[in-house]
N, CA, C and O atoms as CSV, one atom per row, in Angstrom:
chain,resi,resn,atom,element,x,y,z
A,1,MET,N,N,111.821,61.805,99.383
A,1,MET,CA,C,110.664,63.175,100.292
A,1,MET,C,C,111.163,64.148,100.989
A,1,MET,O,O,110.438,65.137,101.095
A,2,LYS,N,N,112.504,64.185,101.664
A,2,LYS,CA,C,112.776,65.711,102.010
A,2,LYS,C,C,112.706,66.507,101.149
A,2,LYS,O,O,112.454,67.658,101.506
A,3,PHE,N,N,112.911,66.211,99.550
A,3,PHE,CA,C,113.200,67.365,98.517
A,3,PHE,C,C,111.480,67.370,98.402
A,3,PHE,O,O,110.850,68.418,98.538
A,4,LEU,N,N,111.028,66.473,98.219
A,4,LEU,CA,C,109.521,66.728,98.027
A,4,LEU,C,C,108.840,68.076,98.898
A,4,LEU,O,O,108.003,68.938,98.629
A,5,VAL,N,N,109.760,67.714,100.177
A,5,VAL,CA,C,108.667,68.843,101.135
A,5,VAL,C,C,109.149,69.979,100.799
A,5,VAL,O,O,108.305,70.788,100.412
A,6,ILE,N,N,110.297,70.349,100.815
A,6,ILE,CA,C,110.947,71.475,100.349
A,6,ILE,C,C,110.157,71.876,99.023
A,6,ILE,O,O,109.311,72.759,98.878
A,7,GLY,N,N,110.762,70.822,97.941
A,7,GLY,CA,C,109.744,71.618,96.221
A,7,GLY,C,C,108.585,72.034,96.625
A,7,GLY,O,O,108.333,73.151,96.174
A,8,ALA,N,N,107.285,71.336,97.689
A,8,ALA,CA,C,106.417,71.877,97.802
A,8,ALA,C,C,106.519,73.140,98.755
A,8,ALA,O,O,105.740,74.000,98.345
A,9,ILE,N,N,107.043,73.453,99.612
A,9,ILE,CA,C,107.200,74.524,100.177
A,9,ILE,C,C,107.775,75.894,99.271
A,9,ILE,O,O,107.396,77.034,99.539
A,10,ILE,N,N,108.655,75.614,98.269
A,10,ILE,CA,C,108.789,76.419,97.458
A,10,ILE,C,C,107.761,77.012,96.621
A,10,ILE,O,O,107.795,78.231,96.452
A,11,LEU,N,N,106.651,76.161,95.952
A,11,LEU,CA,C,106.255,76.012,95.177
A,11,LEU,C,C,104.470,77.114,96.207
A,11,LEU,O,O,103.595,77.980,96.226
A,12,GLY,N,N,105.025,76.253,96.656
A,12,GLY,CA,C,103.625,76.919,97.848
A,12,GLY,C,C,103.590,78.921,97.928
A,12,GLY,O,O,102.739,79.810,97.904
A,13,SER,N,N,105.500,78.764,98.059
A,13,SER,CA,C,105.932,79.934,98.049
A,13,SER,C,C,105.673,81.154,96.507
A,13,SER,O,O,105.147,82.252,96.329
A,14,ILE,N,N,106.310,80.262,95.784
A,14,ILE,CA,C,105.988,80.510,94.458
A,14,ILE,C,C,104.550,81.135,93.621
A,14,ILE,O,O,104.472,82.173,92.964
A,15,VAL,N,N,104.055,80.667,93.751
A,15,VAL,CA,C,102.207,81.050,94.580
A,15,VAL,C,C,102.016,82.184,95.421
A,15,VAL,O,O,100.912,82.724,95.491
A,16,PHE,N,N,102.475,82.372,95.721
A,16,PHE,CA,C,101.420,83.588,96.715
A,16,PHE,C,C,102.435,84.282,96.856
A,16,PHE,O,O,102.130,85.122,97.702
A,17,SER,N,N,103.921,84.511,96.397
A,17,SER,CA,C,104.806,85.661,95.230
A,17,SER,C,C,104.100,86.299,94.229
A,17,SER,O,O,103.887,87.509,94.145
A,18,LEU,N,N,103.592,85.038,93.139
A,18,LEU,CA,C,102.576,85.574,92.255
A,18,LEU,C,C,101.874,86.494,92.123
A,18,LEU,O,O,101.901,87.333,91.223
A,19,LEU,N,N,100.939,86.391,93.322
A,19,LEU,CA,C,99.657,86.958,93.733
A,19,LEU,C,C,99.373,89.101,93.780
A,19,LEU,O,O,98.634,90.019,93.425
A,20,PRO,N,N,100.960,88.658,94.700
A,20,PRO,CA,C,100.977,90.657,94.425
A,20,PRO,C,C,101.558,91.190,93.242
A,20,PRO,O,O,101.340,92.198,92.571
A,21,ILE,N,N,102.370,90.223,93.166
A,21,ILE,CA,C,102.477,91.280,91.813
A,21,ILE,C,C,101.637,90.725,90.718
A,21,ILE,O,O,101.945,91.094,89.585
A,22,LEU,N,N,100.856,90.090,90.816
A,22,LEU,CA,C,99.732,90.186,89.213
A,22,LEU,C,C,98.736,90.743,89.586
A,22,LEU,O,O,97.890,90.798,88.693
A,23,SER,N,N,98.240,91.494,91.146
A,23,SER,CA,C,97.246,92.039,91.439
A,23,SER,C,C,97.890,93.849,90.939
A,23,SER,O,O,97.459,94.450,89.955
A,24,ALA,N,N,98.769,94.302,91.725
A,24,ALA,CA,C,99.897,95.033,91.311
A,24,ALA,C,C,99.274,95.211,89.873
A,24,ALA,O,O,98.202,95.746,89.591
A,25,HIS,N,N,100.511,94.443,88.751
A,25,HIS,CA,C,100.537,94.570,87.416
A,25,HIS,C,C,99.410,95.012,86.737
A,25,HIS,O,O,99.429,95.880,85.864
A,26,PHE,N,N,97.782,94.026,87.396
A,26,PHE,CA,C,96.674,94.419,86.391
A,26,PHE,C,C,95.779,94.892,86.731
A,26,PHE,O,O,94.933,95.139,85.871
A,27,PHE,N,N,95.609,95.117,87.592
A,27,PHE,CA,C,94.443,95.731,88.557
A,27,PHE,C,C,94.284,96.994,89.264
A,27,PHE,O,O,95.216,97.051,90.067
A,28,GLN,N,N,93.415,98.235,89.374
A,28,GLN,CA,C,94.215,99.255,89.985
A,28,GLN,C,C,93.502,99.389,91.295
A,28,GLN,O,O,92.309,99.113,91.168
A,29,PRO,N,N,93.905,99.783,92.732
A,29,PRO,CA,C,93.802,99.840,93.316
A,29,PRO,C,C,92.294,100.149,93.858
A,29,PRO,O,O,92.319,100.432,95.056
A,30,THR,N,N,91.381,100.164,93.460
A,30,THR,CA,C,89.865,100.084,93.848
A,30,THR,C,C,89.149,98.599,93.934
A,30,THR,O,O,89.309,97.654,93.163
A,31,ILE,N,N,88.075,98.702,95.433
A,31,ILE,CA,C,87.337,98.001,95.884
A,31,ILE,C,C,86.611,96.715,94.994
A,31,ILE,O,O,86.273,95.559,95.246
A,32,LYS,N,N,86.575,97.773,93.611
A,32,LYS,CA,C,85.771,96.836,92.381
A,32,LYS,C,C,86.999,95.736,92.255
A,32,LYS,O,O,86.998,94.587,92.698
A,33,ASP,N,N,87.922,96.334,91.610
A,33,ASP,CA,C,89.550,95.278,90.799
A,33,ASP,C,C,89.963,94.112,92.185
A,33,ASP,O,O,90.212,92.926,91.968
A,34,SER,N,N,89.967,94.743,93.600
A,34,SER,CA,C,90.433,93.836,94.467
A,34,SER,C,C,89.522,92.802,94.900
A,34,SER,O,O,89.970,91.809,95.471
A,35,ILE,N,N,88.081,92.962,94.648
A,35,ILE,CA,C,87.387,91.568,94.785
A,35,ILE,C,C,87.333,91.209,93.513
A,35,ILE,O,O,87.009,90.024,93.582
A,36,LYS,N,N,87.481,91.566,92.053
A,36,LYS,CA,C,87.505,91.096,90.846
A,36,LYS,C,C,88.941,89.758,91.604
A,36,LYS,O,O,88.740,88.645,92.090
A,37,PHE,N,N,89.967,90.332,91.448
A,37,PHE,CA,C,90.976,89.393,91.827
A,37,PHE,C,C,90.956,88.778,92.356
A,37,PHE,O,O,91.683,87.793,92.225
A,38,ASN,N,N,90.108,88.924,93.328
A,38,ASN,CA,C,90.460,87.624,94.288
A,38,ASN,C,C,89.273,86.803,93.899
A,38,ASN,O,O,89.547,85.706,94.387
A,39,VAL,N,N,88.282,86.709,93.392
A,39,VAL,CA,C,87.472,85.466,92.759
A,39,VAL,C,C,88.202,85.336,91.790
A,39,VAL,O,O,88.303,84.129,91.572
A,40,TYR,N,N,89.054,86.193,90.730
A,40,TYR,CA,C,89.464,85.389,89.823
A,40,TYR,C,C,90.859,84.551,89.797
A,40,TYR,O,O,91.394,83.945,88.870
A,41,PHE,N,N,91.267,84.744,91.199
A,41,PHE,CA,C,92.660,83.776,91.477
A,41,PHE,C,C,92.704,82.700,92.779
A,41,PHE,O,O,93.605,82.061,93.321
A,42,LEU,N,N,90.947,82.870,93.036
A,42,LEU,CA,C,90.624,82.405,94.370
A,42,LEU,C,C,91.157,80.733,94.094
A,42,LEU,O,O,91.564,80.156,95.102
A,43,PRO,N,N,91.170,79.870,92.653
A,43,PRO,CA,C,91.465,78.685,92.860
A,43,PRO,C,C,93.056,78.559,92.356
A,43,PRO,O,O,93.712,77.534,92.542
A,44,LEU,N,N,93.557,79.694,91.723
A,44,LEU,CA,C,95.175,79.614,92.781
A,44,LEU,C,C,95.977,79.799,93.828
A,44,LEU,O,O,97.138,79.541,94.147
A,45,SER,N,N,94.863,80.412,94.355
A,45,SER,CA,C,95.014,80.569,95.569
A,45,SER,C,C,95.115,79.318,96.727
A,45,SER,O,O,95.996,78.653,97.272
A,46,PHE,N,N,93.702,79.434,96.740
A,46,PHE,CA,C,93.121,77.471,96.978
A,46,PHE,C,C,94.574,76.725,96.828
A,46,PHE,O,O,95.221,76.491,97.849
A,47,LEU,N,N,95.209,76.257,95.193
A,47,LEU,CA,C,95.951,75.375,95.041
A,47,LEU,C,C,97.252,75.551,95.856
A,47,LEU,O,O,97.699,74.568,96.446
A,48,GLY,N,N,98.026,76.999,95.942
A,48,GLY,CA,C,99.245,77.335,96.606
A,48,GLY,C,C,99.197,77.245,98.365
A,48,GLY,O,O,100.054,77.262,99.249
A,49,ASN,N,N,97.813,77.147,98.324
A,49,ASN,CA,C,97.803,76.581,100.120
A,49,ASN,C,C,97.876,75.400,100.592
A,49,ASN,O,O,98.422,75.008,101.624
A,50,ILE,N,N,96.968,74.507,99.335
A,50,ILE,CA,C,97.070,73.243,99.744
A,50,ILE,C,C,98.361,72.589,99.285
A,50,ILE,O,O,98.433,71.576,99.981
A,51,VAL,N,N,99.657,72.634,98.307
A,51,VAL,CA,C,100.525,72.802,98.217
A,51,VAL,C,C,101.478,73.414,99.475
A,51,VAL,O,O,102.642,73.060,99.661
A,52,LEU,N,N,100.826,74.303,100.217
A,52,LEU,CA,C,101.908,74.624,100.889
A,52,LEU,C,C,101.952,74.150,102.403
A,52,LEU,O,O,103.012,73.978,103.004
A,53,SER,N,N,100.211,73.880,103.174
A,53,SER,CA,C,100.248,73.107,104.136
A,53,SER,C,C,100.551,71.961,103.626
A,53,SER,O,O,101.105,71.372,104.554
A,54,TRP,N,N,100.527,71.065,102.450
A,54,TRP,CA,C,100.670,69.854,102.590
A,54,TRP,C,C,102.812,69.527,102.911
A,54,TRP,O,O,103.470,68.579,103.339
A,55,GLY,N,N,103.092,70.710,102.476
A,55,GLY,CA,C,104.254,70.962,102.971
A,55,GLY,C,C,104.905,70.904,104.749
A,55,GLY,O,O,105.667,70.200,105.411
A,56,PHE,N,N,104.032,72.136,104.940
A,56,PHE,CA,C,104.416,71.684,106.728
A,56,PHE,C,C,104.193,70.659,107.170
A,56,PHE,O,O,105.090,70.175,107.860
A,57,ILE,N,N,102.896,69.847,106.982
A,57,ILE,CA,C,102.260,68.857,108.251
A,57,ILE,C,C,103.467,67.749,107.488
A,57,ILE,O,O,104.282,67.281,108.283
A,58,GLN,N,N,103.597,67.366,106.158
A,58,GLN,CA,C,104.873,66.735,105.711
A,58,GLN,C,C,105.769,66.905,106.581
A,58,GLN,O,O,105.726,66.335,107.672
A,59,GLY,N,N,106.834,67.818,106.181
A,59,GLY,CA,C,107.805,68.463,107.184
A,59,GLY,C,C,107.619,68.807,108.493
A,59,GLY,O,O,108.658,69.045,109.108
A,60,SER,N,N,107.075,68.857,108.811
A,60,SER,CA,C,107.121,69.002,110.545
A,60,SER,C,C,107.059,67.246,111.153
A,60,SER,O,O,107.489,66.927,112.261
A,61,ARG,N,N,106.473,66.324,110.221
A,61,ARG,CA,C,106.787,65.081,110.511
A,61,ARG,C,C,108.448,64.389,110.082
A,61,ARG,O,O,109.213,63.670,110.725
A,62,ILE,N,N,108.514,64.837,109.068
A,62,ILE,CA,C,110.552,64.574,108.521
A,62,ILE,C,C,111.215,65.115,109.159
A,62,ILE,O,O,112.154,64.609,109.773
A,63,PHE,N,N,110.772,66.716,109.180
A,63,PHE,CA,C,112.374,67.356,109.600
A,63,PHE,C,C,112.190,67.989,111.598
A,63,PHE,O,O,113.093,68.376,112.340
A,64,GLY,N,N,110.224,67.810,111.989
A,64,GLY,CA,C,110.768,67.618,113.594
A,64,GLY,C,C,111.200,69.294,113.436
A,64,GLY,O,O,112.068,69.485,114.288
A,65,ASN,N,N,110.910,70.684,112.616
A,65,ASN,CA,C,111.376,71.561,112.627
A,65,ASN,C,C,110.583,72.474,112.622
A,65,ASN,O,O,111.354,73.371,112.960
A,66,THR,N,N,108.934,73.307,112.413
A,66,THR,CA,C,108.438,73.471,111.436
A,66,THR,C,C,109.145,74.957,111.390
A,66,THR,O,O,109.113,75.503,110.287
A,67,VAL,N,N,109.782,75.672,112.467
A,67,VAL,CA,C,110.569,76.381,111.996
A,67,VAL,C,C,111.506,77.099,111.291
A,67,VAL,O,O,111.603,78.239,110.836
A,68,MET,N,N,112.277,75.931,111.342
A,68,MET,CA,C,112.923,76.306,109.526
A,68,MET,C,C,112.083,75.962,108.159
A,68,MET,O,O,112.493,76.471,107.115
A,69,LEU,N,N,110.846,75.060,108.119
A,69,LEU,CA,C,110.492,75.045,106.985
A,69,LEU,C,C,109.937,76.863,107.264
A,69,LEU,O,O,110.548,77.600,106.490
A,70,GLY,N,N,109.051,77.550,108.087
A,70,GLY,CA,C,108.964,78.527,108.174
A,70,GLY,C,C,110.322,80.188,107.616
A,70,GLY,O,O,110.344,81.398,107.390
A,71,GLY,N,N,110.941,79.292,107.666
A,71,GLY,CA,C,112.130,80.333,107.686
A,71,GLY,C,C,112.686,80.332,105.660
A,71,GLY,O,O,113.094,81.287,104.998
A,72,ILE,N,N,112.435,78.700,105.172
A,72,ILE,CA,C,111.886,78.157,103.762
A,72,ILE,C,C,111.329,79.772,103.221
A,72,ILE,O,O,111.685,80.895,102.862
A,73,GLN,N,N,110.436,79.073,103.430
A,73,GLN,CA,C,109.104,79.767,102.825
A,73,GLN,C,C,109.190,81.684,102.961
A,73,GLN,O,O,108.845,82.492,102.099
A,74,THR,N,N,109.682,81.925,104.133
A,74,THR,CA,C,109.696,83.306,103.777
A,74,THR,C,C,111.038,83.456,103.220
A,74,THR,O,O,110.950,84.117,102.185
A,75,GLY,N,N,112.286,83.109,103.480
A,75,GLY,CA,C,113.035,83.156,102.565
A,75,GLY,C,C,112.458,82.846,101.013
A,75,GLY,O,O,112.876,83.648,100.178
A,76,ALA,N,N,111.926,82.227,100.715
A,76,ALA,CA,C,111.781,82.004,99.238
A,76,ALA,C,C,110.660,82.967,99.169
A,76,ALA,O,O,111.324,84.003,99.197
A,77,TYR,N,N,109.953,83.192,99.128
A,77,TYR,CA,C,108.609,84.211,99.718
A,77,TYR,C,C,109.394,85.523,99.199
A,77,TYR,O,O,109.268,86.084,98.110
A,78,ALA,N,N,110.172,85.830,100.192
A,78,ALA,CA,C,110.923,87.216,99.470
A,78,ALA,C,C,112.291,87.735,98.605
A,78,ALA,O,O,112.941,88.780,98.605
A,79,VAL,N,N,112.384,86.410,97.845
A,79,VAL,CA,C,113.825,86.366,97.028
A,79,VAL,C,C,112.831,86.326,95.761
A,79,VAL,O,O,113.149,86.990,94.774
A,80,LEU,N,N,111.136,85.255,95.742
A,80,LEU,CA,C,110.807,85.999,94.215
A,80,LEU,C,C,110.234,87.475,94.436
A,80,LEU,O,O,110.616,88.448,93.786
A,81,VAL,N,N,109.085,87.517,95.632
A,81,VAL,CA,C,108.435,88.772,95.372
A,81,VAL,C,C,110.106,89.746,94.573
A,81,VAL,O,O,110.277,90.187,93.437
A,82,ALA,N,N,110.823,89.746,95.525
A,82,ALA,CA,C,111.549,91.298,94.896
A,82,ALA,C,C,112.538,90.680,93.327
A,82,ALA,O,O,113.107,91.551,92.669
A,83,LEU,N,N,112.629,89.488,92.956
A,83,LEU,CA,C,112.675,89.369,91.680
A,83,LEU,C,C,111.383,89.611,90.800
A,83,LEU,O,O,111.200,90.081,89.677
A,84,LEU,N,N,110.796,89.237,91.508
A,84,LEU,CA,C,109.751,89.176,89.739
A,84,LEU,C,C,108.619,90.629,90.044
A,84,LEU,O,O,107.420,90.615,89.764
A,85,SER,N,N,109.453,91.949,90.746
A,85,SER,CA,C,108.887,93.070,91.151
A,85,SER,C,C,109.957,93.981,90.229
A,85,SER,O,O,109.972,95.103,89.721
A,86,SER,N,N,110.964,92.658,90.338
A,86,SER,CA,C,111.928,93.817,89.051
A,86,SER,C,C,111.913,93.649,87.772
A,86,SER,O,O,112.196,94.488,86.917
A,87,LEU,N,N,111.433,92.072,87.555
A,87,LEU,CA,C,110.423,91.665,86.255
A,87,LEU,C,C,109.857,91.939,85.588
A,87,LEU,O,O,110.049,92.101,84.383
A,88,VAL,N,N,108.450,92.146,86.596
A,88,VAL,CA,C,106.869,92.498,86.363
A,88,VAL,C,C,106.856,94.146,86.248
A,88,VAL,O,O,106.560,94.995,85.407
A,89,LEU,N,N,107.187,94.107,87.144
A,89,LEU,CA,C,107.365,95.740,87.341
A,89,LEU,C,C,108.021,96.252,87.283
A,89,LEU,O,O,107.771,97.350,87.780
A,90,HIS,N,N,108.722,96.187,86.996
A,90,HIS,CA,C,110.296,97.355,87.019
A,90,HIS,C,C,110.483,97.544,87.600
A,90,HIS,O,O,111.264,98.459,87.339
A,91,GLN,N,N,110.428,97.411,89.019
A,91,GLN,CA,C,110.872,98.470,90.148
A,91,GLN,C,C,112.418,97.841,90.368
A,91,GLN,O,O,112.680,96.741,89.881
A,92,LYS,N,N,113.244,98.458,90.988
A,92,LYS,CA,C,114.448,98.382,91.152
A,92,LYS,C,C,114.856,97.868,92.918
A,92,LYS,O,O,114.324,98.333,93.926
A,93,ILE,N,N,115.547,97.183,92.887
A,93,ILE,CA,C,115.708,96.007,94.375
A,93,ILE,C,C,117.308,96.857,94.825
A,93,ILE,O,O,118.402,96.946,94.268
A,94,SER,N,N,116.774,97.336,96.017
A,94,SER,CA,C,117.741,98.465,96.965
A,94,SER,C,C,118.550,97.256,97.768
A,94,SER,O,O,118.374,96.098,98.147
A,95,VAL,N,N,119.620,98.371,97.772
A,95,VAL,CA,C,120.618,97.738,98.396
A,95,VAL,C,C,120.229,97.056,99.815
A,95,VAL,O,O,120.735,96.024,100.256
A,96,PHE,N,N,119.017,98.007,100.572
A,96,PHE,CA,C,118.817,97.117,101.968
A,96,PHE,C,C,118.333,96.026,101.229
A,96,PHE,O,O,118.584,94.843,101.460
A,97,SER,N,N,117.587,96.501,100.277
A,97,SER,CA,C,116.696,94.699,100.307
A,97,SER,C,C,117.492,93.702,100.482
A,97,SER,O,O,117.533,92.816,101.335
A,98,ILE,N,N,118.236,93.989,99.413
A,98,ILE,CA,C,119.774,92.516,99.289
A,98,ILE,C,C,120.376,92.349,100.783
A,98,ILE,O,O,120.998,91.433,101.321
A,99,ILE,N,N,120.033,93.328,101.125
A,99,ILE,CA,C,120.939,92.688,103.004
A,99,ILE,C,C,120.193,92.321,103.136
A,99,ILE,O,O,120.543,91.152,102.973
A,100,GLY,N,N,118.773,92.255,103.437
A,100,GLY,CA,C,117.739,91.672,104.234
A,100,GLY,C,C,117.130,90.038,103.820
A,100,GLY,O,O,116.506,89.184,104.450
A,101,LEU,N,N,117.958,90.184,101.709
A,101,LEU,CA,C,117.445,89.117,101.554
A,101,LEU,C,C,118.576,88.131,102.153
A,101,LEU,O,O,118.413,86.915,102.264
A,102,PHE,N,N,119.430,88.640,102.423
A,102,PHE,CA,C,120.943,87.722,102.726
A,102,PHE,C,C,120.298,87.445,104.168
A,102,PHE,O,O,120.147,86.260,104.465
A,103,LEU,N,N,119.956,88.287,104.965
A,103,LEU,CA,C,119.358,88.176,106.272
A,103,LEU,C,C,118.766,87.312,106.870
A,103,LEU,O,O,119.033,86.805,107.960
A,104,ILE,N,N,117.531,87.019,105.828
A,104,ILE,CA,C,116.558,86.111,105.697
A,104,ILE,C,C,117.890,84.543,105.804
A,104,ILE,O,O,118.040,83.628,106.613
A,105,ALA,N,N,118.411,84.844,104.859
A,105,ALA,CA,C,118.822,83.659,104.577
A,105,ALA,C,C,119.688,82.738,105.214
A,105,ALA,O,O,119.958,81.565,104.960
A,106,ILE,N,N,120.154,83.701,106.299
A,106,ILE,CA,C,121.717,83.365,107.715
A,106,ILE,C,C,120.830,82.729,108.430
A,106,ILE,O,O,121.060,81.631,108.937
A,107,GLY,N,N,119.255,83.626,108.588
A,107,GLY,CA,C,118.607,83.088,109.322
A,107,GLY,C,C,118.088,81.301,109.492
A,107,GLY,O,O,117.848,80.303,110.172
A,108,THR,N,N,118.191,82.009,108.205
A,108,THR,CA,C,117.206,79.987,107.583
A,108,THR,C,C,117.944,78.887,107.632
A,108,THR,O,O,117.648,77.714,107.405
A,109,ILE,N,N,119.307,79.581,108.072
A,109,ILE,CA,C,120.780,78.520,108.333
A,109,ILE,C,C,121.051,77.996,109.933
A,109,ILE,O,O,121.404,76.996,110.558
A,110,PHE,N,N,120.627,79.401,110.131
A,110,PHE,CA,C,120.630,78.994,112.232
A,110,PHE,C,C,119.472,78.679,112.139
A,110,PHE,O,O,119.306,79.501,113.040
A,111,LEU,N,N,118.371,78.258,111.921
A,111,LEU,CA,C,116.957,77.520,112.469
A,111,LEU,C,C,117.206,76.244,112.037
A,111,LEU,O,O,116.419,75.385,112.434
A,112,ASN,N,N,118.172,75.881,111.268
A,112,ASN,CA,C,118.488,74.915,111.092
A,112,ASN,C,C,119.431,74.044,111.729
A,112,ASN,O,O,119.566,72.848,111.986
A,113,LYS,N,N,119.719,74.568,111.801
A,113,LYS,CA,C,121.091,73.203,112.911
A,113,LYS,C,C,120.816,73.771,114.456
A,113,LYS,O,O,121.404,73.266,115.413
């Protein structure tokens, strides 16, 4: 059950890391396109929120440490946004980004102790 909870949090993070990448890749920064994007991807956002909230509800019951679960979500989200923006948007990952990702991972480990 623990792996299912962590998997749900990571899956929710995957969904929410995809949204800004898809938005930047397929839509222009206008109000009209922002509304269109949110209407198109509302079902995906809704499902991601359901999975993520289920993971947090079950995780707080099983682990008793919601802060650790938030750290896992933040870390997964940061890594996925960096990777997806590099792959899809062809952006370069800076040294500061890599240092920040390591600091998030170290902070998540400390939150678990």
